[in-house]
BAPA-364226 format. One record per residue (C-alpha): residue number from 1; x, y, z. Coordinates in pm, 1 decimal. Layout:
// residues N
 guse       px       py       pz
  NUM        X        Y        Z
...
END
This chain:
// residues 691
 guse       px       py       pz
    1   2777.7   -318.3  -1474.8
    2   2691.2   -650.5  -1597.1
    3   2954.7   -876.1  -1465.8
    4   2865.6  -1148.3  -1229.9
    5   3048.9   -944.9   -934.4
    6   2889.7   -612.6  -1010.7
    7   2524.9   -805.2  -1068.9
    8   2570.2   -939.1   -692.5
    9   2460.5   -562.4   -614.4
   10   2110.2   -613.5   -747.4
   11   1806.1   -768.8   -625.0
   12   1496.7   -895.9   -823.0
   13   1246.5   -669.2   -732.0
   14    975.3   -917.6   -682.2
   15   1214.8  -1101.9   -429.5
   16   1284.7   -760.6   -267.7
   17    915.8   -744.5   -196.6
   18    871.8  -1050.9    -21.3
   19   1166.1   -945.6    195.0
   20    986.9   -615.9    257.6
   21    641.8   -866.7    349.2
   22    842.1  -1069.1    577.6
   23    920.6   -735.3    756.1
   24    516.2   -728.4    834.8
   25    520.7  -1046.2    946.2
   26    810.1  -1014.8   1190.9
   27    587.1   -750.1   1323.7
   28    333.1  -1026.5   1395.9
   29    553.9  -1239.6   1571.6
   30    758.7   -932.0   1775.7
   31    668.4   -940.9   2145.4
   32    756.1   -590.1   2116.4
   33    424.2   -533.0   1930.8
   34     86.2   -550.7   2136.3
   35   -122.5   -887.8   2107.6
   36   -409.4   -712.8   1931.8
   37   -166.1   -561.8   1675.3
   38     12.8   -807.8   1592.8
   39   -324.0   -979.8   1478.3
   40   -366.0   -672.0   1228.2
   41     29.5   -754.0   1128.7
   42    -75.5  -1087.6   1066.7
   43   -384.0   -988.8    841.1
   44   -206.3   -716.4    641.9
   45    100.4   -981.7    558.9
   46   -153.3  -1202.6    390.2
   47   -383.8   -885.4    207.7
   48    -27.9   -791.7     90.0
   49     57.0  -1085.9    -33.7
   50   -273.7  -1148.5   -227.5
   51   -236.8   -829.4   -401.2
   52    111.8   -914.0   -487.6
   53    -34.1  -1232.3   -671.2
   54   -268.9  -1027.7   -792.1
   55    -46.7   -761.0   -956.9
   56    291.5   -921.9   -947.7
   57    285.8  -1239.5   -978.3
   58    -32.3  -1172.6  -1226.1
   59    210.9   -932.4  -1429.0
   60    510.3  -1249.3  -1423.2
   61    265.9  -1533.6  -1586.6
   62    169.8  -1276.4  -1840.9
   63    511.9  -1213.1  -1940.9
   64    632.8  -1614.3  -1913.5
   65    349.0  -1659.3  -2183.3
   66    391.8  -1337.3  -2396.7
   67    815.3  -1295.3  -2366.7
   68    960.2  -1584.9  -2229.3
   69   1301.2  -1517.4  -2293.6
   70   1302.1  -1153.4  -2188.6
   71   1532.9  -1079.9  -1883.9
   72   1475.4   -827.1  -1621.4
   73   1724.9   -567.1  -1636.1
   74   1909.3   -593.8  -1302.2
   75   1989.1   -974.8  -1202.3
   76   1892.2  -1114.0  -1531.8
   77   1638.9  -1347.4  -1459.6
   78   1387.2  -1480.3  -1663.0
   79   1000.9  -1503.5  -1617.7
   80   1004.1  -1832.8  -1558.2
   81   1297.7  -1782.6  -1292.7
   82   1121.3  -1506.1  -1111.5
   83    822.3  -1701.4  -1091.0
   84   1006.2  -2043.9   -941.5
   85   1199.3  -1812.8   -703.9
   86    873.2  -1617.9   -585.9
   87    684.9  -1929.7   -524.1
   88    948.8  -2130.5   -356.8
   89    985.8  -1796.7   -116.1
   90    616.4  -1769.4    -27.1
   91    606.6  -2134.5     96.5
   92    868.6  -2046.0    320.1
   93    723.5  -1735.1    405.6
   94    364.5  -1920.4    460.2
   95    557.4  -2175.0    655.9
   96    659.3  -1917.1    883.7
   97    328.5  -1740.5    886.2
   98    166.2  -2077.4   1001.2
   99    398.9  -2127.7   1281.7
  100    321.6  -1729.9   1397.2
  101    -56.5  -1788.1   1360.7
  102    -72.6  -2114.7   1577.5
  103    103.3  -1918.2   1837.2
  104   -120.6  -1599.9   1787.8
  105   -388.3  -1820.2   1866.4
  106   -253.2  -1964.1   2194.7
  107   -185.7  -1600.0   2294.5
  108   -549.3  -1462.7   2247.7
  109   -686.3  -1742.0   2442.1
  110   -468.1  -1667.3   2673.1
  111   -651.3  -1298.0   2667.1
  112   -984.8  -1423.2   2670.8
  113  -1122.2  -1553.2   2313.3
  114  -1107.0  -1906.1   2199.4
  115  -1101.0  -1962.1   1826.0
  116  -1228.5  -2337.4   1777.5
  117  -1307.2  -2625.2   1561.5
  118  -1540.8  -2914.2   1612.0
  119  -1247.1  -3088.4   1810.4
  120  -1192.8  -2827.5   2055.2
  121  -1571.1  -2839.2   2125.9
  122  -1842.7  -3066.3   2384.3
  123  -2099.8  -3216.0   2253.1
  124  -2349.0  -2961.7   2376.5
  125  -2179.0  -2707.5   2191.0
  126  -2188.8  -2897.6   1893.6
  127  -2570.1  -2974.1   1881.5
  128  -2621.0  -2620.1   1951.8
  129  -2386.5  -2516.5   1627.6
  130  -2593.2  -2780.6   1405.7
  131  -2900.9  -2641.0   1486.8
  132  -2764.1  -2287.9   1403.2
  133  -2646.1  -2424.5   1048.8
  134  -3008.9  -2607.0    995.3
  135  -3205.8  -2263.1   1041.8
  136  -2937.4  -1979.5    977.9
  137  -2698.3  -2089.4    701.9
  138  -2841.4  -2393.5    538.0
  139  -3127.4  -2207.9    407.2
  140  -2871.3  -1979.7    245.4
  141  -2621.0  -2162.2     76.9
  142  -2621.7  -2244.7   -306.0
  143  -2452.9  -2609.2   -346.5
  144  -2342.0  -2706.5   -691.9
  145  -2258.2  -3061.2   -789.7
  146  -2036.1  -3038.9  -1113.5
  147  -2150.4  -3238.0  -1400.7
  148  -2265.4  -3251.1  -1800.3
  149  -2558.8  -3048.1  -1685.3
  150  -2374.4  -2795.8  -1417.8
  151  -2043.3  -2696.9  -1539.7
  152  -1778.9  -2608.9  -1307.6
  153  -1862.0  -2265.2  -1139.2
  154  -1719.7  -1921.9  -1179.7
  155  -1523.8  -1879.6   -826.2
  156  -1457.7  -1528.5   -742.1
  157  -1150.4  -1378.9   -670.4
  158  -1064.9  -1439.3   -278.3
  159  -1394.4  -1550.9   -195.5
  160  -1399.4  -1923.2      9.8
  161  -1572.7  -2228.0   -105.1
  162  -1582.3  -2555.4     29.8
  163  -1501.1  -2833.8   -167.9
  164  -1609.5  -3202.8   -160.1
  165  -1552.9  -3511.4   -340.9
  166  -1908.2  -3717.0   -338.2
  167  -1943.9  -4082.9   -422.5
  168  -2226.2  -4273.8   -524.2
  169  -2316.0  -4585.1   -401.1
  170  -2236.5  -4680.8   -797.3
  171  -1859.3  -4572.0   -708.4
  172  -1943.8  -4293.0   -942.1
  173  -1749.1  -3921.4   -826.6
  174  -1818.8  -3588.8   -873.2
  175  -1727.1  -3234.7   -730.1
  176  -1964.8  -3028.3   -532.9
  177  -1853.4  -2659.7   -438.0
  178  -2060.9  -2445.1   -177.4
  179  -1955.4  -2068.4   -139.3
  180  -1918.8  -1972.8    181.2
  181  -1915.3  -1624.3    170.5
  182  -2263.8  -1516.6    154.2
  183  -2237.5  -1184.5    315.0
  184  -2566.9  -1235.1    492.7
  185  -2436.2  -1469.9    815.9
  186  -2122.3  -1372.9    996.4
  187  -1790.1  -1489.6    932.5
  188  -1721.6  -1555.1   1313.2
  189  -1997.0  -1750.9   1477.5
  190  -2052.8  -1740.6   1861.4
  191  -2025.7  -2070.1   1996.0
  192  -2022.8  -1921.8   2340.7
  193  -2098.1  -1577.0   2387.2
  194  -1981.3  -1572.0   2759.3
  195  -1672.8  -1736.1   2722.9
  196  -1617.2  -1545.9   2368.4
  197  -1554.9  -1850.2   2196.8
  198  -1569.6  -1840.7   1810.2
  199  -1563.3  -2052.3   1527.8
  200  -1532.3  -2010.7   1152.6
  201  -1850.8  -1992.9    962.8
  202  -1679.3  -2178.7    634.6
  203  -1524.1  -2447.5    904.0
  204  -1950.1  -2466.0   1032.4
  205  -2018.2  -2526.0    623.9
  206  -1760.1  -2801.2    601.9
  207  -1813.4  -2982.5    877.5
  208  -2208.7  -3017.5    783.3
  209  -2163.1  -3053.4    445.3
  210  -2274.8  -3390.8    427.2
  211  -2633.0  -3256.5    577.3
  212  -2616.2  -3092.7    214.7
  213  -2528.5  -3367.5     -0.4
  214  -2717.3  -3632.2    151.7
  215  -2694.1  -3964.7    -53.8
  216  -2371.3  -3921.6    -96.0
  217  -2041.1  -4057.1     52.7
  218  -1828.1  -3771.7    124.0
  219  -1438.6  -3900.2     61.4
  220  -1257.0  -3581.0     62.8
  221  -1326.3  -3252.8    155.7
  222  -1173.1  -2901.0    223.3
  223  -1160.3  -2565.8    181.3
  224  -1049.1  -2385.9   -109.7
  225   -977.5  -2009.8   -243.7
  226   -866.3  -1861.9   -591.2
  227   -656.0  -1523.4   -639.3
  228   -675.6  -1400.6   -978.3
  229   -471.2  -1193.6  -1202.1
  230   -562.2   -802.7  -1159.7
  231   -286.6   -692.6  -1402.3
  232   -509.3   -493.4  -1716.1
  233   -302.7   -254.6  -1929.8
  234   -598.4      1.0  -1929.6
  235   -411.2    216.8  -2199.1
  236   -327.9    -92.8  -2451.9
  237   -703.6   -158.4  -2417.7
  238   -851.9    168.6  -2432.8
  239  -1025.5    283.3  -2753.0
  240  -1066.4    709.9  -2824.0
  241  -1426.0    698.0  -2916.2
  242  -1532.7    511.4  -2599.5
  243  -1618.1    720.6  -2308.2
  244  -1330.8    697.5  -2066.2
  245  -1527.1    673.9  -1708.7
  246  -1747.7    388.5  -1845.1
  247  -1440.8    194.9  -2020.1
  248  -1294.8    188.2  -1661.4
  249  -1607.7     77.2  -1498.8
  250  -1606.9   -241.0  -1761.8
  251  -1244.4   -279.0  -1736.7
  252  -1291.7   -326.6  -1342.5
  253  -1611.0   -602.4  -1436.4
  254  -1331.9   -765.0  -1652.0
  255  -1089.4   -767.4  -1369.6
  256  -1313.1   -976.7  -1152.6
  257  -1311.2  -1260.2  -1418.3
  258   -909.3  -1297.0  -1503.2
  259   -744.3  -1608.0  -1481.9
  260   -644.3  -1736.5  -1153.7
  261   -242.0  -1721.0  -1038.2
  262   -299.1  -1928.3   -711.1
  263   -564.5  -2142.8   -550.9
  264   -514.5  -2220.4   -172.4
  265   -633.1  -2549.8      7.8
  266   -697.1  -2585.4    357.9
  267   -644.4  -2952.2    375.5
  268   -436.2  -3219.1    177.3
  269   -656.0  -3377.5    -88.7
  270   -561.0  -3650.5   -355.3
  271   -342.4  -3560.6   -620.3
  272   -594.7  -3653.4   -881.4
  273   -854.8  -3392.0   -725.9
  274   -603.4  -3132.1   -727.8
  275   -529.7  -3175.8  -1095.3
  276   -862.6  -3169.2  -1139.8
  277   -949.8  -2859.8   -964.0
  278   -628.4  -2704.1  -1174.4
  279   -772.7  -2819.7  -1499.7
  280  -1123.6  -2656.3  -1418.1
  281   -949.0  -2358.0  -1296.8
  282   -696.6  -2314.1  -1579.7
  283   -422.1  -2340.3  -1263.6
  284    -92.0  -2479.5  -1288.8
  285     28.9  -2729.0   -975.4
  286    300.5  -2537.0   -844.6
  287     48.0  -2237.8   -806.5
  288   -119.2  -2435.7   -551.9
  289    -77.3  -2381.3   -176.9
  290   -159.4  -2578.6    120.9
  291   -211.1  -2336.6    415.4
  292   -253.6  -2444.4    805.6
  293   -421.3  -2082.9    882.5
  294   -769.3  -1994.0    764.7
  295   -781.4  -1894.6    401.9
  296   -869.1  -1524.8    480.9
  297   -771.7  -1348.5    774.5
  298   -911.5  -1018.3    779.0
  299  -1154.7  -1207.6   1077.0
  300   -812.9  -1111.3   1312.7
  301   -957.7   -729.2   1306.9
  302  -1299.3   -873.7   1436.7
  303  -1153.8  -1102.5   1721.0
  304   -923.0   -792.8   1824.5
  305  -1262.4   -555.4   1811.5
  306  -1353.4   -819.8   2109.9
  307  -1084.6   -737.9   2318.4
  308  -1112.5   -339.0   2285.2
  309  -1173.1   -308.1   2618.7
  310   -837.2   -463.6   2728.7
  311   -602.4   -107.4   2625.1
  312   -249.6   -283.8   2723.4
  313   -309.3   -520.0   2419.1
  314   -312.3   -227.6   2151.7
  315   -118.8     97.0   2098.7
  316   -147.1    389.1   2318.4
  317   -403.9    570.6   2148.2
  318   -295.9    854.0   1970.4
  319   -470.4   1173.1   1833.1
  320   -333.4   1381.5   1492.3
  321   -240.8   1728.1   1668.5
  322   -327.8   2043.0   1547.0
  323     23.7   2218.8   1416.0
  324    172.4   2450.5   1620.2
  325    270.8   2639.4   1250.7
  326    -88.2   2725.9   1209.4
  327   -289.0   3000.3   1486.3
  328   -672.3   2812.7   1458.4
  329   -835.0   3159.0   1515.4
  330   -682.0   3318.6   1143.8
  331   -726.9   3233.7    809.6
  332   -524.8   2986.5    664.4
  333   -435.0   3132.4    338.5
  334   -318.8   3445.8    536.7
  335    -97.5   3262.6    715.0
  336     73.4   3082.3    456.3
  337    115.1   3407.5    269.2
  338    352.5   3518.0    578.4
  339    529.3   3197.5    544.0
  340    587.5   2818.8    415.6
  341    358.7   2569.7    634.8
  342    466.6   2204.6    670.3
  343    220.4   1968.9    811.1
  344    369.0   1605.3    918.5
  345    128.8   1329.3    898.0
  346    -24.3   1116.7   1109.5
  347    135.1   1319.4   1408.4
  348    -32.9   1649.5   1273.6
  349   -402.9   1692.9   1149.2
  350   -495.0   1739.2    797.7
  351   -740.3   1979.6    929.2
  352   -577.4   2302.2    833.5
  353   -542.8   2193.6    477.5
  354   -903.5   2116.0    481.1
  355   -979.0   2462.7    635.6
  356   -733.8   2602.2    366.3
  357   -966.6   2406.1     96.1
  358  -1305.8   2551.0    284.6
  359  -1232.9   2897.7    292.3
  360  -1109.6   2919.1    -61.3
  361  -1412.6   2767.2   -169.0
  362  -1568.8   3023.4     14.5
  363  -1358.7   3299.7    -21.8
  364  -1531.5   3598.9   -313.5
  365  -1140.2   3682.8   -425.6
  366  -1068.6   3297.9   -478.6
  367  -1089.9   3286.3   -857.2
  368   -961.6   2928.6   -928.5
  369   -898.5   2579.5   -745.8
  370   -700.8   2320.6   -954.1
  371   -621.3   1950.7   -763.4
  372   -479.7   1614.6   -866.1
  373   -706.6   1330.3   -738.4
  374   -530.8   1003.6   -663.7
  375   -680.2    844.1   -395.0
  376   -959.9    992.8   -170.6
  377  -1156.7    888.5    122.2
  378  -1506.7    728.7     93.6
  379  -1669.2   1011.6    243.8
  380  -1432.3   1314.0    145.1
  381  -1409.5   1645.1    272.4
  382  -1184.4   1742.1    -10.6
  383  -1427.0   1674.9   -284.7
  384  -1691.6   1813.8    -82.5
  385  -1475.8   2190.1    -91.6
  386  -1463.7   2133.7   -457.8
  387  -1789.7   2102.2   -506.4
  388  -1896.6   2347.4   -246.6
  389  -1646.2   2584.6   -500.3
  390  -1783.0   2499.9   -809.6
  391  -2139.6   2531.7   -667.7
  392  -2020.0   2893.0   -493.1
  393  -1914.8   2982.7   -902.1
  394  -1517.8   2922.2   -853.0
  395  -1337.6   2750.5  -1159.9
  396  -1274.6   2405.0  -1017.4
  397  -1011.9   2156.4  -1235.1
  398  -1009.0   1842.6  -1105.3
  399   -781.4   1546.1  -1217.4
  400   -899.6   1265.0  -1100.9
  401   -687.2    941.4  -1188.2
  402   -905.3    643.5  -1285.5
  403   -617.7    391.4  -1254.9
  404   -592.8    431.1   -895.3
  405   -516.4     80.0   -886.4
  406   -800.5    -92.4   -667.6
  407   -947.1    281.1   -602.8
  408  -1096.4    278.3   -985.5
  409  -1496.3    252.3   -849.8
  410  -1457.0    533.4   -594.7
  411  -1260.9    732.3   -794.2
  412  -1566.6    686.9  -1087.2
  413  -1859.7    755.9   -826.1
  414  -1654.0   1097.9   -718.4
  415  -1565.1   1221.3  -1047.6
  416  -1960.6   1175.1  -1136.3
  417  -2047.0   1421.6   -854.7
  418  -1775.2   1646.7   -941.7
  419  -1918.9   1666.7  -1276.9
  420  -2233.2   1707.4  -1164.1
  421  -2162.8   1994.0   -930.3
  422  -1981.2   2219.1  -1234.8
  423  -1646.2   2093.7  -1162.9
  424  -1381.9   2056.5  -1472.0
  425  -1286.3   1702.0  -1425.4
  426  -1021.7   1524.1  -1652.9
  427   -899.2   1198.2  -1643.3
  428   -574.8   1168.3  -1634.0
  429   -285.1   1120.3  -1989.7
  430   -257.4    832.4  -2207.0
  431     28.1    585.6  -2132.3
  432    101.0    810.7  -1777.8
  433    -66.9    801.5  -1452.6
  434   -114.8   1113.3  -1268.5
  435     48.5   1021.2   -931.8
  436    116.1   1381.0   -802.8
  437    -38.0   1545.1   -502.9
  438    -54.1   1917.0   -595.6
  439   -321.5   2188.3   -524.9
  440   -317.6   2546.2   -634.4
  441   -559.3   2792.3   -533.8
  442   -561.5   3145.0   -731.5
  443   -659.6   3438.9   -564.5
  444   -723.2   3840.8   -652.5
  445   -515.3   4054.0   -422.6
  446   -458.6   4400.2   -507.0
  447   -593.1   4345.9   -837.9
  448   -321.9   4067.8   -889.7
  449   -321.5   3700.6   -919.8
  450   -163.8   3569.6   -653.6
  451   -101.9   3158.1   -608.7
  452    -67.0   2936.8   -311.0
  453     41.7   2638.4   -357.7
  454     37.6   2262.5   -179.7
  455    251.0   1994.7   -246.5
  456    248.9   1699.2    -42.8
  457    413.5   1317.5    -20.7
  458     34.8   1141.8     26.5
  459   -320.1   1123.5    -70.6
  460   -591.3   1350.0    -17.3
  461   -735.9   1134.3    249.1
  462   -865.0   1221.3    552.4
  463   -828.6    830.5    689.5
  464   -498.2    767.9    574.9
  465   -371.7   1093.1    666.0
  466   -429.5    917.2   1034.8
  467   -241.0    577.6    929.1
  468     36.1    687.8    649.4
  469    338.5    931.0    741.8
  470    334.8   1192.0    485.9
  471    439.5   1550.9    447.8
  472    286.6   1845.7    346.4
  473    408.0   2189.6    230.8
  474    204.2   2504.8    183.3
  475    353.9   2811.0      0.2
  476    248.5   3131.6   -135.2
  477    588.8   3161.1   -351.4
  478    484.0   3256.2   -668.6
  479    750.8   3100.8   -888.8
  480    656.3   2752.5   -701.5
  481    291.6   2866.3   -824.5
  482    354.3   2948.8  -1141.1
  483    534.6   2563.6  -1245.1
  484    225.0   2446.4  -1062.9
  485     -5.3   2644.6  -1274.7
  486    188.5   2531.9  -1594.9
  487    152.9   2164.9  -1461.8
  488   -231.0   2198.4  -1467.2
  489   -196.7   2385.2  -1821.2
  490    -48.3   2094.3  -1981.9
  491   -243.7   1815.5  -1790.9
  492   -569.0   1998.7  -1919.9
  493   -411.5   1974.2  -2274.2
  494   -342.1   1604.0  -2249.0
  495     19.6   1715.7  -2214.2
  496    326.0   1677.4  -1953.2
  497    566.8   1968.2  -1858.2
  498    889.3   1968.5  -2021.6
  499   1099.0   2186.8  -1855.0
  500   1141.1   2333.3  -1484.6
  501   1324.9   2574.9  -1259.4
  502   1238.8   2489.6   -903.4
  503    982.0   2189.4   -915.4
  504   1081.1   1843.8  -1016.5
  505    812.5   1692.0  -1214.6
  506    817.8   1366.8  -1388.5
  507    795.3   1213.8  -1662.8
  508   1045.4   1488.2  -1821.3
  509   1153.4   1682.8  -1548.2
  510   1263.3   1431.0  -1229.6
  511   1494.3   1164.6  -1298.7
  512   1725.0   1363.9  -1494.3
  513   1725.3   1643.8  -1229.0
  514   1800.5   1352.1   -987.6
  515   2071.9   1226.1  -1142.2
  516   2231.9   1576.0  -1209.4
  517   2231.9   1619.0   -808.9
  518   2399.0   1325.8   -793.2
  519   2630.7   1385.6  -1000.8
  520   2723.5   1740.4   -803.6
  521   2792.7   1528.1   -520.5
  522   3023.1   1290.5   -707.9
  523   3196.2   1611.9   -855.5
  524   3237.3   1717.2   -459.1
  525   3380.2   1387.3   -368.1
  526   3618.7   1406.3   -644.8
  527   3758.8   1730.0   -523.9
  528   3799.4   1573.9   -175.3
  529   3514.1   1770.2     -1.2
  530   3232.5   1625.9    210.3
  531   2919.9   1485.7     -9.3
  532   2620.6   1341.9     96.4
  533   2300.1   1164.2    -47.9
  534   2029.2   1120.3    208.8
  535   1670.3    975.1     47.0
  536   1347.4    856.2    207.5
  537   1142.0    664.7    -52.8
  538    900.1    361.9    -35.4
  539   1113.1    162.0   -301.4
  540   1394.8    184.7   -523.1
  541   1371.2     -0.7   -872.3
  542   1514.6    267.1  -1097.8
  543   1833.7     98.2  -1299.3
  544   1965.5    462.5  -1381.1
  545   1920.4    606.1  -1045.7
  546   2061.3    291.0   -862.0
  547   2370.3    274.0  -1117.4
  548   2453.0    643.2  -1038.0
  549   2415.7    587.4   -656.7
  550   2653.1    321.8   -689.5
  551   2901.2    551.9   -890.3
  552   2865.7    778.2   -612.0
  553   2921.9    525.9   -353.9
  554   3259.7    467.2   -543.0
  555   3363.5    790.4   -560.6
  556   3328.4    845.3   -188.4
  557   2974.7    994.2   -153.3
  558   2797.9    886.0    192.3
  559   2472.5    775.4    109.8
  560   2187.5    696.3    333.0
  561   1871.4    520.0    221.5
  562   1568.5    491.9    412.8
  563   1339.9    234.3    194.5
  564   1048.0    109.0    335.1
  565    989.5   -194.9     82.9
  566   1147.7   -271.3   -241.1
  567   1508.2   -204.6   -248.6
  568   1715.4   -328.3   -577.0
  569   2018.2   -231.8   -450.2
  570   2223.8   -430.0   -232.5
  571   2426.0   -227.2     30.0
  572   2725.7   -260.5    222.5
  573   2895.5   -474.2    -57.5
  574   3282.4   -386.7     -3.1
  575   3431.7   -159.4   -293.2
  576   3138.2   -134.0   -428.3
  577   2841.2     -4.4   -229.3
  578   3021.1    -12.4    116.5
  579   2955.8    369.0    155.5
  580   2596.2    294.9     97.8
  581   2337.4    246.6    445.8
  582   2009.4    101.1    377.6
  583   1749.9     83.1    659.2
  584   1365.5      4.5    664.1
  585   1119.1    104.3    918.3
  586    849.8    -86.3    928.7
  587    606.0     -4.1   1286.0
  588    256.8     91.0   1385.8
  589    180.0    349.6   1100.7
  590    272.4    305.1    712.3
  591    610.9    484.2    627.0
  592    513.3    706.9    293.9
  593    695.6   1030.6    304.6
  594    928.8   1087.7     47.4
  595   1235.3   1264.3    122.7
  596   1576.3   1367.8   -124.5
  597   1859.7   1523.1     42.6
  598   2160.1   1656.9   -155.1
  599   2447.0   1782.0     31.0
  600   2520.9   1851.8    402.7
  601   2443.4   2171.0    592.0
  602   2353.8   2531.9    471.6
  603   2417.2   2397.1     87.8
  604   2181.7   2114.7    164.7
  605   1922.1   2063.7   -105.6
  606   1571.5   1932.3     10.6
  607   1268.9   1789.1   -132.1
  608    959.9   1593.4    -54.9
  609    772.0   1460.5   -341.8
  610    534.4   1198.0   -438.9
  611    744.4   1001.9   -623.4
  612    963.1    676.4   -551.1
  613   1263.1    604.9   -719.3
  614   1083.4    365.1   -926.1
  615   1113.9    366.5  -1331.4
  616    736.1    381.2  -1314.0
  617    732.8    679.1  -1145.2
  618    994.6    840.8  -1232.2
  619    941.8    811.0  -1622.5
  620    533.5    664.7  -1655.3
  621    396.8    874.5  -1425.1
  622    340.5   1265.6  -1376.8
  623    482.8   1354.0  -1030.2
  624    609.7   1644.7   -829.2
  625    878.4   1719.9   -616.8
  626    874.8   2059.5   -419.6
  627   1211.0   2216.2   -287.2
  628   1192.5   2318.7     65.3
  629   1314.8   2663.2     86.1
  630   1222.5   2832.4    458.1
  631   1526.8   2761.2    632.3
  632   1328.3   2637.5    971.3
  633   1117.6   2407.6    765.1
  634   1448.3   2268.7    632.7
  635   1576.3   2201.1    934.5
  636   1282.5   2021.6   1070.3
  637   1272.1   1789.6    755.7
  638   1645.1   1716.5    777.0
  639   1580.3   1657.1   1138.0
  640   1316.3   1411.7   1108.2
  641   1517.0   1254.4    857.6
  642   1828.7   1185.4   1095.7
  643   1596.5   1086.9   1398.7
  644   1477.9    805.3   1143.4
  645   1851.9    659.2   1062.6
  646   1882.6    677.0   1461.4
  647   1582.0    456.3   1499.6
  648   1666.0    113.5   1684.7
  649   1330.6     -7.1   1771.9
  650   1131.0    -38.0   1417.9
  651   1445.8    -35.8   1163.7
  652   1611.0   -336.5   1015.1
  653   1927.1   -279.2    833.7
  654   2018.8   -452.6    499.6
  655   2321.8   -642.5    495.9
  656   2558.8   -683.1    256.8
  657   2373.3  -1005.9    123.1
  658   2054.2   -834.2     64.0
  659   1911.3   -998.5    402.8
  660   1774.3   -765.7    653.3
  661   1866.1   -740.7   1050.3
  662   1668.9   -595.3   1313.3
  663   1867.4   -304.4   1483.9
  664   1844.5   -266.0   1880.7
  665   2002.1      7.0   2124.7
  666   2363.3    -51.9   2167.9
  667   2437.6   -120.8   2529.0
  668   2401.8    244.2   2674.7
  669   2259.4    381.6   2384.2
  670   1889.7    526.6   2425.7
  671   1606.0    356.9   2293.4
  672   1479.8    577.1   1940.0
  673   1130.4    484.3   1799.1
  674   1106.5    710.2   1550.2
  675    705.0    720.5   1531.9
  676    666.9    718.6   1907.1
  677    946.3   1028.9   1934.5
  678    750.3   1234.5   1637.5
  679    412.9   1195.5   1819.0
  680    535.2   1304.2   2173.7
  681    741.5   1623.4   1968.5
  682    365.2   1701.7   1793.1
  683    202.7   1664.5   2168.4
  684    489.7   1867.7   2297.9
  685    421.5   2132.2   2041.4
  686     23.9   2190.7   2056.3
  687     46.7   2156.1   2424.8
  688    -49.5   2537.1   2589.0
  689    235.8   2723.4   2716.1
  690    254.4   2849.1   3048.9
  691    338.4   3226.5   3006.2
END
């Protein structure tokens, strides 16, 4: 598929991600979202964009420097062409963000909270703030004047600085810089506690900056913020004679000093000053953005907290429920032996899984626990149970992925504690991240070893289990257990599984099996039989899978794709992808579960997985997908999938031009908010039944 017509079915990965972040921004704009939750979505939009620049834009900048002629394999865009479109799109989105932010400020003021600058306060308040600046802030800031003896300072990634153009009486100009994030004084400064009126600390510093640089005339001033490239290839840099954990710790330090990929300004500055800043920081002019909003929106969470007593401004409080499948009064392992169990987060609590780990740690018949850890909580009960098991004499093998981006420091610390407790800890594989969510408990029963296996779509993280939608299956199926044991055996040897019968295990036994199941549906369609594929994932970029899905569409296979984020396949294009439907659900909880369905009715093959359909997942990571074999569980997973397809509140439908439109209930159609309905179902299932 390389004609211009065929390329119309592909979307560039980076531009597709920006469309996803635009959907996040829409939640900040939507009147369907409670006011304080809209503040959260505005902050999420910005933090998402920060990471996008640090990772994806950083990668494109590197590609442009090292391989300027290379073209990505779908839209055939060069790195320079991608960067041009990315920067143009970000400017458009930021204009929309500025407009939405201004509206939100008006709404929170109606709710009783004001965020002000010096144009909006009176003389008495201004004098009080000046005293606060003199006593509480001025002693803590460290001003710098750039000159021969003081070079331009290193600006920390995502920190805010006040920059000022200073002029002496002799007409000579210099740059003054003040860090605005001390970590000592608060970001939100109370202007009037009784009226809930606040000012940002950086605005206070910028206003009183003439007091800091006494003797100079202030010609121009602005707040600035730099975003640095965080895209480091750990495997390319690692040498075998270096301790891997210490190498990763050093790599984290290096990442903090990488080259800037974006410079943000809060005010317009003279072009010559901007060029000077760009020269000092080695930032290209096209990577400079002027914002009409604060440069860091994380303070919006604090604003929301001041309104916490106003319940109507937040989502209705929800608490993960105890799964109706698991009896709280009996050992979880015994119940898994009786039949497979499925947990659905955040609607159901993670507690049964944690109880299973705790039981295993203290069960005299359990001989080993093996587990892969990608991201865990800061205070992890999962890790505590593994440590307890090791201290109780169990054989505990833990693969801690130290390359889990931005969680490296947390994982390094936990790996040290696990080792200190006597766990066998391994740190992933050369060239592959271990992203699977796999736990294997081996228990001696009647003189024989029995496997209890858990496979999930999300991390072993108690915090995100309350915020992300994920699925977790626990099974006593011995064939599944044996294949899980083989996965751990190969990982311990620094290798990957080359063949499986039941599990789909990347990098060698997932993509090919997915393609084979697509081919099976194509064959059915050619015979005139019903053929169907349903997939729920976070992202779709794997070209081999995309092209096979396009072929299936052309052959008449009906395909439903629920893709939260990046989707490089454009659905609904006449004659090519007209049998493919793509929806994206962005709502209260982050849609994170992965579901693969091939076929309809009794013959349907259903899997839950840790893997998206991205080349990095299918070919460059260790991922595991597990078949859902229990009939009741299969019906439940398919029912959840079908419910999501019916969502008419949080779902957006992809159009044939690649844009998305929010789906609304048709006339006479019942409202279907999937996430709220699944929570209602969980509450109903957990409620005591009258006898």
